N, CA and C atoms of all chains as a GROMACS GRO file, in nm:
protein
  618
    1MET      N    1  12.028  10.471  11.054
    1MET     CA    2  11.913  10.601  10.975
    1MET      C    3  11.976  10.616  10.823
    2ASP      N    4  11.897  10.617  10.726
    2ASP     CA    5  11.974  10.634  10.561
    2ASP      C    6  11.966  10.814  10.555
    3GLU      N    7  12.064  10.759  10.445
    3GLU     CA    8  12.065  10.938  10.394
    3GLU      C    9  11.944  10.994  10.356
    4GLU      N   10  11.834  10.973  10.335
    4GLU     CA   11  11.712  11.082  10.321
    4GLU      C   12  11.658  11.098  10.465
    5ALA      N   13  11.669  11.018  10.547
    5ALA     CA   14  11.628  11.049  10.703
    5ALA      C   15  11.685  11.132  10.766
    6ARG      N   16  11.863  11.118  10.747
    6ARG     CA   17  11.970  11.233  10.800
    6ARG      C   18  11.947  11.357  10.742
    7PHE      N   19  11.900  11.376  10.646
    7PHE     CA   20  11.883  11.500  10.526
    7PHE      C   21  11.765  11.554  10.588
    8ARG      N   22  11.648  11.461  10.616
    8ARG     CA   23  11.512  11.537  10.692
    8ARG      C   24  11.520  11.576  10.837
    9ARG      N   25  11.587  11.514  10.901
    9ARG     CA   26  11.668  11.561  11.022
    9ARG      C   27  11.717  11.661  11.024
   10PHE      N   28  11.811  11.690  10.933
   10PHE     CA   29  11.911  11.832  10.926
   10PHE      C   30  11.838  11.929  10.899
   11VAL      N   31  11.739  11.939  10.817
   11VAL     CA   32  11.633  12.024  10.713
   11VAL      C   33  11.561  12.053  10.861
   12GLY      N   34  11.506  11.986  10.948
   12GLY     CA   35  11.422  12.015  11.058
   12GLY      C   36  11.500  12.111  11.152
   13ILE      N   37  11.625  12.051  11.179
   13ILE     CA   38  11.721  12.156  11.308
   13ILE      C   39  11.719  12.264  11.243
   14VAL      N   40  11.744  12.268  11.103
   14VAL     CA   41  11.787  12.418  11.040
   14VAL      C   42  11.674  12.536  11.050
   15ILE      N   43  11.506  12.450  11.041
   15ILE     CA   44  11.421  12.524  11.039
   15ILE      C   45  11.386  12.561  11.168
   16ALA      N   46  11.432  12.433  11.250
   16ALA     CA   47  11.386  12.467  11.425
   16ALA      C   48  11.496  12.591  11.467
   17VAL      N   49  11.606  12.625  11.433
   17VAL     CA   50  11.720  12.701  11.476
   17VAL      C   51  11.703  12.865  11.418
   18LEU      N   52  11.619  12.859  11.271
   18LEU     CA   53  11.603  12.958  11.242
   18LEU      C   54  11.464  13.041  11.313
   19VAL      N   55  11.376  12.942  11.337
   19VAL     CA   56  11.227  12.997  11.406
   19VAL      C   57  11.276  13.050  11.576
   20ALA      N   58  11.362  12.925  11.603
   20ALA     CA   59  11.409  12.990  11.749
   20ALA      C   60  11.534  13.106  11.739
   21GLY      N   61  11.564  13.140  11.633
   21GLY     CA   62  11.659  13.281  11.610
   21GLY      C   63  11.564  13.386  11.593
   22ALA      N   64  11.466  13.398  11.548
   22ALA     CA   65  11.358  13.466  11.506
   22ALA      C   66  11.296  13.504  11.616
   23VAL      N   67  11.239  13.405  11.709
   23VAL     CA   68  11.143  13.429  11.849
   23VAL      C   69  11.257  13.531  11.915
   24PHE      N   70  11.344  13.486  11.936
   24PHE     CA   71  11.471  13.546  12.011
   24PHE      C   72  11.481  13.708  12.001
   25VAL      N   73  11.477  13.707  11.860
   25VAL     CA   74  11.504  13.856  11.792
   25VAL      C   75  11.375  13.944  11.833
   26VAL      N   76  11.255  13.853  11.829
   26VAL     CA   77  11.105  13.918  11.871
   26VAL      C   78  11.124  13.989  12.009
   27LEU      N   79  11.170  13.859  12.072
   27LEU     CA   80  11.154  13.887  12.259
   27LEU      C   81  11.288  13.990  12.284
   28PHE      N   82  11.385  13.994  12.202
   28PHE     CA   83  11.475  14.092  12.228
   28PHE      C   84  11.403  14.240  12.203
   29ALA      N   85  11.349  14.290  12.072
   29ALA     CA   86  11.293  14.372  12.060
   29ALA      C   87  11.208  14.442  12.138
   30ASN      N   88  11.122  14.359  12.247
   30ASN     CA   89  11.019  14.361  12.323
   30ASN      C   90  11.089  14.407  12.453
   31SER      N   91  11.205  14.392  12.470
   31SER     CA   92  11.308  14.442  12.571
   31SER      C   93  11.308  14.567  12.580
   32SER      N   94  11.397  14.599  12.698
   32SER     CA   95  11.429  14.762  12.722
   32SER      C   96  11.564  14.790  12.635
   33VAL      N   97  11.601  14.716  12.534
   33VAL     CA   98  11.702  14.769  12.453
   33VAL      C   99  11.621  14.822  12.328
   34ASP      N  100  11.664  14.949  12.282
   34ASP     CA  101  11.588  15.020  12.189
   34ASP      C  102  11.651  15.025  12.044
   35ASN      N  103  11.777  14.983  12.026
   35ASN     CA  104  11.867  15.006  11.935
   35ASN      C  105  11.885  14.871  11.854
   36TRP      N  106  11.836  14.779  11.889
   36TRP     CA  107  11.799  14.627  11.864
   36TRP      C  108  11.842  14.650  11.668
   37ALA      N  109  11.761  14.727  11.596
   37ALA     CA  110  11.769  14.690  11.461
   37ALA      C  111  11.905  14.725  11.404
   38THR      N  112  11.973  14.830  11.485
   38THR     CA  113  12.089  14.888  11.426
   38THR      C  114  12.198  14.757  11.503
   39LEU      N  115  12.170  14.680  11.568
   39LEU     CA  116  12.277  14.571  11.652
   39LEU      C  117  12.246  14.493  11.511
   40MET      N  118  12.121  14.449  11.487
   40MET     CA  119  12.116  14.343  11.380
   40MET      C  120  12.167  14.405  11.244
   41SER      N  121  12.161  14.500  11.234
   41SER     CA  122  12.199  14.541  11.101
   41SER      C  123  12.337  14.548  11.120
   42ALA      N  124  12.428  14.564  11.206
   42ALA     CA  125  12.558  14.562  11.216
   42ALA      C  126  12.608  14.430  11.203
   43ALA      N  127  12.534  14.326  11.282
   43ALA     CA  128  12.542  14.212  11.274
   43ALA      C  129  12.551  14.106  11.136
   44ILE      N  130  12.430  14.147  11.074
   44ILE     CA  131  12.417  14.096  10.929
   44ILE      C  132  12.528  14.164  10.858
   45LEU      N  133  12.578  14.256  10.860
   45LEU     CA  134  12.680  14.325  10.777
   45LEU      C  135  12.794  14.240  10.809
   46VAL      N  136  12.824  14.265  10.942
   46VAL     CA  137  12.993  14.194  10.972
   46VAL      C  138  12.969  14.046  10.941
   47SER      N  139  12.856  13.971  10.918
   47SER     CA  140  12.850  13.831  10.896
   47SER      C  141  12.888  13.812  10.746
   48LEU      N  142  12.825  13.900  10.684
   48LEU     CA  143  12.831  13.929  10.511
   48LEU      C  144  12.981  13.920  10.494
   49ALA      N  145  13.041  14.043  10.584
   49ALA     CA  146  13.175  14.028  10.502
   49ALA      C  147  13.244  13.934  10.568
   50ALA      N  148  13.252  13.880  10.661
   50ALA     CA  149  13.334  13.770  10.711
   50ALA      C  150  13.334  13.659  10.595
   51ILE      N  151  13.200  13.616  10.561
   51ILE     CA  152  13.138  13.522  10.463
   51ILE      C  153  13.222  13.573  10.328
   52ALA      N  154  13.232  13.714  10.286
   52ALA     CA  155  13.313  13.739  10.193
   52ALA      C  156  13.445  13.712  10.164
   53VAL      N  157  13.531  13.752  10.301
   53VAL     CA  158  13.674  13.744  10.322
   53VAL      C  159  13.679  13.564  10.276
   54ILE      N  160  13.593  13.504  10.344
   54ILE     CA  161  13.653  13.349  10.346
   54ILE      C  162  13.643  13.321  10.216
   55VAL      N  163  13.535  13.372  10.143
   55VAL     CA  164  13.515  13.264  10.006
   55VAL      C  165  13.609  13.363   9.929
   56ALA      N  166  13.641  13.470   9.955
   56ALA     CA  167  13.743  13.545   9.866
   56ALA      C  168  13.893  13.491   9.848
   57ARG      N  169  13.934  13.419   9.978
   57ARG     CA  170  14.049  13.370  10.023
   57ARG      C  171  14.072  13.220   9.969
   58ARG      N  172  13.950  13.158   9.990
   58ARG     CA  173  13.951  13.009   9.926
   58ARG      C  174  13.951  13.002   9.766
   59LYS      N  175  13.883  13.109   9.718
   59LYS     CA  176  13.887  13.107   9.571
   59LYS      C  177  14.011  13.160   9.508
   60LYS      N  178  14.085  13.229   9.592
   60LYS     CA  179  14.220  13.254   9.539
   60LYS      C  180  14.341  13.160   9.584
   61LYS      N  181  14.319  13.045   9.659
   61LYS     CA  182  14.388  12.949   9.670
   61LYS      C  183  14.351  12.863   9.589
   62GLU      N  184  14.252  12.829   9.498
   62GLU     CA  185  14.222  12.738   9.435
   62GLU      C  186  14.246  12.784   9.323
   63LEU      N  187  14.269  12.903   9.261
   63LEU     CA  188  14.319  12.970   9.144
   63LEU      C  189  14.488  12.968   9.132
   64ARG      N  190  14.530  12.977   9.260
   64ARG     CA  191  14.710  12.917   9.221
   64ARG      C  192  14.693  12.797   9.230
   65SER      N  193  14.603  12.698   9.275
   65SER     CA  194  14.667  12.562   9.228
   65SER      C  195  14.595  12.519   9.146
   66GLY      N  196  14.541  12.576   9.055
   66GLY     CA  197  14.486  12.533   8.894
   66GLY      C  198  14.385  12.472   8.920
   67ILE      N  199  14.329  12.430   9.036
   67ILE     CA  200  14.174  12.358   9.009
   67ILE      C  201  14.032  12.416   9.009
   68PRO      N  202  13.967  12.426   8.910
   68PRO     CA  203  13.860  12.506   8.898
   68PRO      C  204  13.778  12.522   9.023
   69SER      N  205  13.738  12.695   9.045
   69SER     CA  206  13.639  12.682   9.174
   69SER      C  207  13.469  12.636   9.149
   70GLU      N  208  13.487  12.622   9.018
   70GLU     CA  209  13.335  12.562   9.005
   70GLU      C  210  13.348  12.433   8.897
   71ASP      N  211  13.267  12.377   8.906
   71ASP     CA  212  13.268  12.248   8.785
   71ASP      C  213  13.079  12.215   8.817
   72GLU      N  214  13.090  12.085   8.738
   72GLU     CA  215  12.929  12.037   8.731
   72GLU      C  216  12.872  12.010   8.855
   73ARG      N  217  12.936  11.950   8.933
   73ARG     CA  218  12.879  11.881   9.048
   73ARG      C  219  12.851  12.055   9.151
   74SER      N  220  12.946  12.104   9.153
   74SER     CA  221  12.904  12.227   9.268
   74SER      C  222  12.790  12.323   9.164
   75THR      N  223  12.772  12.321   9.071
   75THR     CA  224  12.681  12.369   8.987
   75THR      C  225  12.551  12.346   9.016
   76ALA      N  226  12.567  12.192   9.013
   76ALA     CA  227  12.426  12.091   9.050
   76ALA      C  228  12.390  12.102   9.195
   77ILE      N  229  12.504  12.127   9.278
   77ILE     CA  230  12.448  12.144   9.437
   77ILE      C  231  12.389  12.260   9.471
   78ARG      N  232  12.455  12.386   9.359
   78ARG     CA  233  12.406  12.507   9.404
   78ARG      C  234  12.244  12.530   9.384
   79MET      N  235  12.207  12.450   9.253
   79MET     CA  236  12.051  12.488   9.188
   79MET      C  237  12.004  12.412   9.306
   80ARG      N  238  12.034  12.270   9.368
   80ARG     CA  239  11.945  12.219   9.470
   80ARG      C  240  11.930  12.295   9.593
   81ALA      N  241  12.041  12.335   9.627
   81ALA     CA  242  12.032  12.413   9.748
   81ALA      C  243  11.958  12.527   9.726
   82GLY      N  244  11.950  12.619   9.602
   82GLY     CA  245  11.844  12.702   9.549
   82GLY      C  246  11.718  12.675   9.576
   83TYR      N  247  11.685  12.546   9.515
   83TYR     CA  248  11.558  12.471   9.494
   83TYR      C  249  11.484  12.469   9.635
   84LEU      N  250  11.572  12.412   9.739
   84LEU     CA  251  11.545  12.370   9.873
   84LEU      C  252  11.516  12.421   9.966
   85ALA      N  253  11.620  12.587   9.933
   85ALA     CA  254  11.607  12.700  10.027
   85ALA      C  255  11.474  12.746   9.975
   86PHE      N  256  11.448  12.781   9.873
   86PHE     CA  257  11.277  12.838   9.819
   86PHE      C  258  11.199  12.781   9.898
   87TYR      N  259  11.179  12.648   9.885
   87TYR     CA  260  11.069  12.598   9.948
   87TYR      C  261  11.057  12.600  10.096
   88MET      N  262  11.189  12.574  10.156
   88MET     CA  263  11.210  12.598  10.324
   88MET      C  264  11.128  12.736  10.382
   89SER      N  265  11.228  12.852  10.270
   89SER     CA  266  11.173  12.975  10.315
   89SER      C  267  11.037  13.003  10.317
   90LEU      N  268  10.969  12.934  10.194
   90LEU     CA  269  10.826  12.930  10.206
   90LEU      C  270  10.731  12.917  10.331
   91TYR      N  271  10.838  12.784  10.381
   91TYR     CA  272  10.767  12.750  10.509
   91TYR      C  273  10.773  12.796  10.634
   92PHE      N  274  10.926  12.900  10.633
   92PHE     CA  275  10.962  12.967  10.746
   92PHE      C  276  10.882  13.094  10.720
   93ILE      N  277  10.853  13.156  10.608
   93ILE     CA  278  10.787  13.301  10.591
   93ILE      C  279  10.631  13.262  10.638
   94PHE      N  280  10.565  13.164  10.622
   94PHE     CA  281  10.447  13.145  10.657
   94PHE      C  282  10.421  13.103  10.808
   95GLY      N  283  10.516  13.010  10.861
   95GLY     CA  284  10.533  13.000  11.024
   95GLY      C  285  10.559  13.130  11.085
   96MET      N  286  10.619  13.186  11.045
   96MET     CA  287  10.662  13.327  11.108
   96MET      C  288  10.554  13.414  11.133
   97SER      N  289  10.474  13.474  11.006
   97SER     CA  290  10.367  13.516  10.972
   97SER      C  291  10.260  13.482  11.063
   98PHE      N  292  10.272  13.335  11.081
   98PHE     CA  293  10.141  13.333  11.165
   98PHE      C  294  10.187  13.362  11.323
   99PHE      N  295  10.308  13.353  11.349
   99PHE     CA  296  10.345  13.403  11.497
   99PHE      C  297  10.372  13.540  11.528
  100HIS      N  298  10.355  13.611  11.384
  100HIS     CA  299  10.358  13.754  11.416
  100HIS      C  300  10.182  13.788  11.412
  101ALA      N  301  10.067  13.682  11.350
  101ALA     CA  302   9.974  13.742  11.403
  101ALA      C  303   9.899  13.732  11.530
  102ILE      N  304   9.981  13.618  11.601
  102ILE     CA  305   9.947  13.586  11.711
  102ILE      C  306  10.025  13.694  11.800
  103LEU      N  307  10.136  13.736  11.794
  103LEU     CA  308  10.165  13.837  11.867
  103LEU      C  309  10.081  13.984  11.855
  104GLU      N  310  10.031  13.985  11.731
  104GLU     CA  311   9.962  14.115  11.722
  104GLU      C  312   9.795  14.108  11.778
  105ASP      N  313   9.782  13.993  11.772
  105ASP     CA  314   9.619  13.942  11.848
  105ASP      C  315   9.644  13.950  11.972
  106ASN      N  316   9.744  13.928  12.056
  106ASN     CA  317   9.805  13.930  12.176
  106ASN      C  318   9.832  14.060  12.229
  107GLN      N  319   9.833  14.160  12.115
  107GLN     CA  320   9.884  14.275  12.145
  107GLN      C  321   9.995  14.287  12.228
  108VAL      N  322  10.078  14.227  12.162
  108VAL     CA  323  10.234  14.223  12.220
  108VAL      C  324  10.290  14.284  12.119
  109ALA      N  325  10.398  14.371  12.152
  109ALA     CA  326  10.487  14.478  12.065
  109ALA      C  327  10.517  14.382  11.963
  110SER      N  328  10.530  14.429  11.855
  110SER     CA  329  10.628  14.302  11.749
  110SER      C  330  10.676  14.411  11.673
  111LEU      N  331  10.777  14.372  11.526
  111LEU     CA  332  10.858  14.404  11.479
  111LEU      C  333  10.775  14.485  11.357
  112PRO      N  334  10.821  14.612  11.314
  112PRO     CA  335  10.749  14.675  11.170
  112PRO      C  336  10.783  14.557  11.066
  113THR      N  337  10.697  14.604  10.950
  113THR     CA  338  10.700  14.528  10.858
  113THR      C  339  10.842  14.477  10.802
  114SER      N  340  10.920  14.629  10.786
  114SER     CA  341  11.042  14.640  10.715
  114SER      C  342  11.139  14.532  10.776
  115GLU      N  343  11.136  14.541  10.926
  115GLU     CA  344  11.225  14.454  11.012
  115GLU      C  345  11.186  14.318  10.980
  116TRP      N  346  11.050  14.236  10.974
  116TRP     CA  347  11.046  14.112  10.914
  116TRP      C  348  11.079  14.087  10.824
  117LEU      N  349  11.068  14.192  10.697
  117LEU     CA  350  11.134  14.165  10.615
  117LEU      C  351  11.284  14.101  10.567
  118MET      N  352  11.346  14.212  10.662
  118MET     CA  353  11.502  14.192  10.694
  118MET      C  354  11.533  14.066  10.740
  119ILE      N  355  11.450  14.004  10.850
  119ILE     CA  356  11.466  13.882  10.888
  119ILE      C  357  11.438  13.790  10.804
  120TYR      N  358  11.332  13.751  10.702
  120TYR     CA  359  11.318  13.699  10.617
  120TYR      C  360  11.435  13.689  10.500
  121VAL      N  361  11.485  13.780  10.452
  121VAL     CA  362  11.577  13.788  10.379
  121VAL      C  363  11.666  13.736  10.458
  122ALA      N  364  11.722  13.710  10.547
  122ALA     CA  365  11.854  13.704  10.627
  122ALA      C  366  11.822  13.538  10.627
  123ALA      N  367  11.708  13.495  10.680
  123ALA     CA  368  11.684  13.345  10.706
  123ALA      C  369  11.711  13.302  10.574
  124MET      N  370  11.644  13.351  10.456
  124MET     CA  371  11.663  13.301  10.320
  124MET      C  372  11.777  13.262  10.271
  125GLY      N  373  11.865  13.358  10.305
  125GLY     CA  374  12.049  13.372  10.273
  125GLY      C  375  12.084  13.253  10.363
  126SER      N  376  12.045  13.237  10.484
  126SER     CA  377  12.111  13.172  10.606
  126SER      C  378  12.083  13.008  10.550
  127ILE      N  379  11.948  12.991  10.495
  127ILE     CA  380  11.913  12.856  10.450
  127ILE      C  381  11.989  12.797  10.337
  128PHE      N  382  11.997  12.900  10.264
  128PHE     CA  383  12.066  12.869  10.113
  128PHE      C  384  12.233  12.837  10.134
  129LEU      N  385  12.310  12.926  10.260
  129LEU     CA  386  12.458  12.886  10.297
  129LEU      C  387  12.454  12.750  10.345
  130VAL      N  388  12.353  12.751  10.456
  130VAL     CA  389  12.381  12.602  10.528
  130VAL      C  390  12.370  12.486  10.438
  131LEU      N  391  12.253  12.496  10.333
  131LEU     CA  392  12.224  12.384  10.243
  131LEU      C  393  12.344  12.360  10.141
  132ASN      N  394  12.415  12.467  10.094
  132ASN     CA  395  12.530  12.443   9.983
  132ASN      C  396  12.618  12.367  10.072
  133ALA      N  397  12.660  12.445  10.202
  133ALA     CA  398  12.731  12.372  10.250
  133ALA      C  399  12.724  12.214  10.303
  134TYR      N  400  12.609  12.209  10.332
  134TYR     CA  401  12.574  12.064  10.388
  134TYR      C  402  12.606  11.974  10.257
  135LEU      N  403  12.527  12.019  10.144
  135LEU     CA  404  12.546  11.937  10.045
  135LEU      C  405  12.676  11.898   9.971
  136THR      N  406  12.749  12.001  10.007
  136THR     CA  407  12.892  12.014   9.918
  136THR      C  408  12.976  11.887   9.990
  137ARG      N  409  12.899  11.880  10.125
  137ARG     CA  410  13.011  11.776  10.180
  137ARG      C  411  12.949  11.638  10.188
  138LYS      N  412  12.803  11.602  10.187
  138LYS     CA  413  12.717  11.490  10.173
  138LYS      C  414  12.715  11.455  10.041
  139GLY      N  415  12.682  11.519   9.971
  139GLY     CA  416  12.658  11.470   9.837
  139GLY      C  417  12.481  11.529   9.823
  140VAL      N  418  12.405  11.555   9.664
  140VAL     CA  419  12.289  11.553   9.667
  140VAL      C  420  12.205  11.441   9.693
  141PRO      N  421  12.101  11.425   9.804
  141PRO     CA  422  12.051  11.285   9.816
  141PRO      C  423  11.978  11.265   9.704
  142ARG      N  424  11.964  11.131   9.652
  142ARG     CA  425  11.882  11.069   9.561
  142ARG      C  426  11.732  11.032   9.579
  143MET      N  427  12.578  10.202   9.112
  143MET     CA  428  12.671  10.194   9.022
  143MET      C  429  12.832  10.192   9.065
  144LYS      N  430  12.924  10.115   9.020
  144LYS     CA  431  13.059  10.117   9.085
  144LYS      C  432  13.129  10.169   8.966
  145THR      N  433  13.260  10.220   8.967
  145THR     CA  434  13.349  10.253   8.875
  145THR      C  435  13.524  10.198   8.930
  146LYS      N  436  13.567  10.220   8.807
  146LYS     CA  437  13.709  10.131   8.815
  146LYS      C  438  13.796  10.249   8.809
  147ILE      N  439  13.775  10.370   8.851
  147ILE     CA  440  13.907  10.504   8.844
  147ILE      C  441  13.944  10.517   8.913
  148LYS      N  442  13.963  10.418   9.034
  148LYS     CA  443  14.061  10.398   9.164
  148LYS      C  444  14.187  10.320   9.102
  149GLU      N  445  14.129  10.235   9.062
  149GLU     CA  446  14.212  10.114   9.000
  149GLU      C  447  14.312  10.185   8.910
  150LEU      N  448  14.213  10.231   8.820
  150LEU     CA  449  14.296  10.300   8.689
  150LEU      C  450  14.396  10.435   8.726
  151ARG      N  451  14.336  10.499   8.824
  151ARG     CA  452  14.449  10.606   8.854
  151ARG      C  453  14.561  10.512   8.906
  152ALA      N  454  14.519  10.410   9.016
  152ALA     CA  455  14.677  10.368   9.060
  152ALA      C  456  14.775  10.302   8.943
  153ARG      N  457  14.724  10.278   8.841
  153ARG     CA  458  14.796  10.195   8.708
  153ARG      C  459  14.860  10.304   8.675
  154TYR      N  460  14.811  10.409   8.633
  154TYR     CA  461  14.883  10.538   8.590
  154TYR      C  462  14.923  10.662   8.685
  155ASP      N  463  14.943  10.606   8.803
  155ASP     CA  464  15.029  10.705   8.935
  155ASP      C  465  14.948  10.829   8.934
  156LEU      N  466  14.816  10.838   8.928
  156LEU     CA  467  14.768  10.964   8.939
  156LEU      C  468  14.700  10.986   9.052
  157THR      N  469  14.698  11.112   9.105
  157THR     CA  470  14.607  11.085   9.267
  157THR      C  471  14.471  11.169   9.197
  158GLN      N  472  14.398  11.159   9.290
  158GLN     CA  473  14.254  11.232   9.266
  158GLN      C  474  14.290  11.367   9.190
  159GLU      N  475  14.370  11.441   9.289
  159GLU     CA  476  14.386  11.586   9.240
  159GLU      C  477  14.433  11.588   9.095
  160ASP      N  478  14.524  11.493   9.062
  160ASP     CA  479  14.600  11.519   8.940
  160ASP      C  480  14.444  11.479   8.806
  161LEU      N  481  14.393  11.410   8.854
  161LEU     CA  482  14.270  11.384   8.767
  161LEU      C  483  14.214  11.469   8.740
  162ALA      N  484  14.172  11.528   8.840
  162ALA     CA  485  14.082  11.630   8.842
  162ALA      C  486  14.129  11.756   8.778
  163LYS      N  487  14.256  11.793   8.768
  163LYS     CA  488  14.312  11.900   8.700
  163LYS      C  489  14.320  11.849   8.572
  164LYS      N  490  14.349  11.723   8.514
  164LYS     CA  491  14.320  11.690   8.402
  164LYS      C  492  14.221  11.686   8.316
  165VAL      N  493  14.078  11.670   8.395
  165VAL     CA  494  13.956  11.682   8.353
  165VAL      C  495  13.869  11.795   8.348
  166GLY      N  496  13.940  11.907   8.436
  166GLY     CA  497  13.902  12.013   8.476
  166GLY      C  498  13.818  12.050   8.588
  167VAL      N  499  13.813  11.936   8.672
  167VAL     CA  500  13.679  11.968   8.764
  167VAL      C  501  13.750  11.938   8.916
  168ARG      N  502  13.674  11.964   9.017
  168ARG     CA  503  13.735  11.980   9.165
  168ARG      C  504  13.763  11.851   9.226
  169ARG      N  505  13.842  11.811   9.281
  169ARG     CA  506  13.885  11.701   9.353
  169ARG      C  507  13.792  11.627   9.408
  170GLU      N  508  13.698  11.676   9.467
  170GLU     CA  509  13.588  11.668   9.552
  170GLU      C  510  13.473  11.568   9.441
  171THR      N  511  13.498  11.604   9.323
  171THR     CA  512  13.384  11.567   9.233
  171THR      C  513  13.459  11.423   9.175
  172ILE      N  514  13.557  11.429   9.180
  172ILE     CA  515  13.656  11.278   9.156
  172ILE      C  516  13.598  11.188   9.268
  173LEU      N  517  13.617  11.247   9.375
  173LEU     CA  518  13.650  11.146   9.496
  173LEU      C  519  13.445  11.120   9.519
  174PHE      N  520  13.364  11.166   9.500
  174PHE     CA  521  13.230  11.160   9.481
  174PHE      C  522  13.180  11.056   9.360
  175ILE      N  523  13.258  11.088   9.254
  175ILE     CA  524  13.237  10.964   9.128
  175ILE      C  525  13.277  10.846   9.177
  176GLU      N  526  13.424  10.846   9.238
  176GLU     CA  527  13.491  10.721   9.256
  176GLU      C  528  13.390  10.631   9.374
  177LYS      N  529  13.326  10.692   9.459
  177LYS     CA  530  13.250  10.590   9.564
  177LYS      C  531  13.112  10.625   9.526
  178GLY      N  532  13.093  10.649   9.367
  178GLY     CA  533  12.937  10.576   9.301
  178GLY      C  534  12.837  10.706   9.385
  179GLU      N  535  12.903  10.806   9.412
  179GLU     CA  536  12.781  10.901   9.492
  179GLU      C  537  12.734  11.004   9.415
  180TYR      N  538  12.801  11.008   9.310
  180TYR     CA  539  12.769  11.142   9.224
  180TYR      C  540  12.802  11.054   9.073
  181ASN      N  541  12.666  11.099   8.983
  181ASN     CA  542  12.667  11.045   8.823
  181ASN      C  543  12.714  11.156   8.749
  182PRO      N  544  12.850  11.120   8.689
  182PRO     CA  545  12.897  11.265   8.576
  182PRO      C  546  12.826  11.300   8.492
  183SER      N  547  12.830  11.392   8.425
  183SER     CA  548  12.754  11.376   8.274
  183SER      C  549  12.855  11.336   8.201
  184LEU      N  550  12.772  11.294   8.076
  184LEU     CA  551  12.835  11.205   7.957
  184LEU      C  552  12.990  11.277   7.912
  185ASN      N  553  12.958  11.400   7.928
  185ASN     CA  554  13.095  11.456   7.885
  185ASN      C  555  13.201  11.452   7.975
  186LEU      N  556  13.192  11.453   8.060
  186LEU     CA  557  13.271  11.431   8.203
  186LEU      C  558  13.331  11.304   8.203
  187ALA      N  559  13.229  11.217   8.189
  187ALA     CA  560  13.244  11.046   8.165
  187ALA      C  561  13.374  11.027   8.062
  188HIS      N  562  13.356  11.107   7.952
  188HIS     CA  563  13.398  11.071   7.808
  188HIS      C  564  13.567  11.106   7.854
  189GLN      N  565  13.549  11.250   7.939
  189GLN     CA  566  13.700  11.296   7.980
  189GLN      C  567  13.764  11.178   8.046
  190ILE      N  568  13.706  11.150   8.165
  190ILE     CA  569  13.763  11.059   8.255
  190ILE      C  570  13.815  10.942   8.158
  191ALA      N  571  13.720  10.891   8.099
  191ALA     CA  572  13.762  10.755   8.017
  191ALA      C  573  13.859  10.740   7.977
  192LYS      N  574  13.909  10.868   7.854
  192LYS     CA  575  14.021  10.926   7.778
  192LYS      C  576  14.116  10.981   7.834
  193THR      N  577  14.154  11.025   7.948
  193THR     CA  578  14.249  11.016   8.051
  193THR      C  579  14.299  10.920   8.083
  194LEU      N  580  14.206  10.829   8.139
  194LEU     CA  581  14.267  10.709   8.178
  194LEU      C  582  14.292  10.559   8.058
  195LYS      N  583  14.302  10.638   7.950
  195LYS     CA  584  14.295  10.542   7.863
  195LYS      C  585  14.189  10.399   7.813
  196THR      N  586  14.067  10.449   7.830
  196THR     CA  587  13.973  10.349   7.852
  196THR      C  588  13.861  10.369   7.779
  197THR      N  589  13.753  10.306   7.812
  197THR     CA  590  13.629  10.343   7.754
  197THR      C  591  13.478  10.355   7.872
  198ILE      N  592  13.422  10.433   7.860
  198ILE     CA  593  13.284  10.479   7.938
  198ILE      C  594  13.250  10.304   7.998
  199ASP      N  595  13.205  10.257   7.892
  199ASP     CA  596  13.173  10.114   7.940
  199ASP      C  597  13.256  10.030   8.052
  200GLN      N  598  13.371  10.052   8.005
  200GLN     CA  599  13.481   9.954   8.129
  200GLN      C  600  13.490  10.045   8.237
  201LEU      N  601  13.496  10.189   8.210
  201LEU     CA  602  13.476  10.260   8.361
  201LEU      C  603  13.391  10.270   8.478
  202PHE      N  604  13.259  10.249   8.404
  202PHE     CA  605  13.138  10.238   8.498
  202PHE      C  606  13.046  10.086   8.496
  203VAL      N  607  13.077  10.074   8.591
  203VAL     CA  608  12.978   9.904   8.596
  203VAL      C  609  12.854   9.940   8.654
  204PHE      N  610  12.769   9.892   8.578
  204PHE     CA  611  12.608   9.921   8.647
  204PHE      C  612  12.539   9.812   8.726
  205ASP      N  613  12.514   9.806   8.855
  205ASP     CA  614  12.441   9.654   8.891
  205ASP      C  615  12.325   9.675   8.816
  206ASP      N  616  12.288   9.590   8.728
  206ASP     CA  617  12.138   9.548   8.693
  206ASP      C  618  12.116   9.433   8.638
   0.00000   0.00000   0.00000
């Protein structure tokens, strides 16, 4: 399998995981647990705090070693990851809006718009972070 | 694209990290350039060539 095919498969897996996660959240919202939004917000905040701690520790280590934390390749990767995350997020939002419409048509209890927005923002951020980590390891596909 | 960076690094007894520090980039960038998986900017190519006491056209070999 060539690099491009591997990358496409990886992108497919990321989208599938995100869609599965969002479906899980919706099903969870329909269950008897009524404080799921608080739990989700707490989970996102804890995740963000954990990422911030990891990034800060890495930067500190790099500063001590004298190696720059950013260079032309990491900038190029970040730009590529941002570009791809933007388009993948559009597909994700479109797919989830369709799923939302199906839920409403079938009169299944769904989430309020503000909570859907929270899911979209979390998904966009996650897609960017995953792509950035992947491209840093594997390089930008040509 | 092939490069002679590894060969020249060995000649001057430089590790990837030493070269990275000298030209002001991350070690991974040197690794990917050596593997031919990243095309450096003209400025970075010049910096590397200068550090390894050679020229850009001798450092990078294009298969065309």
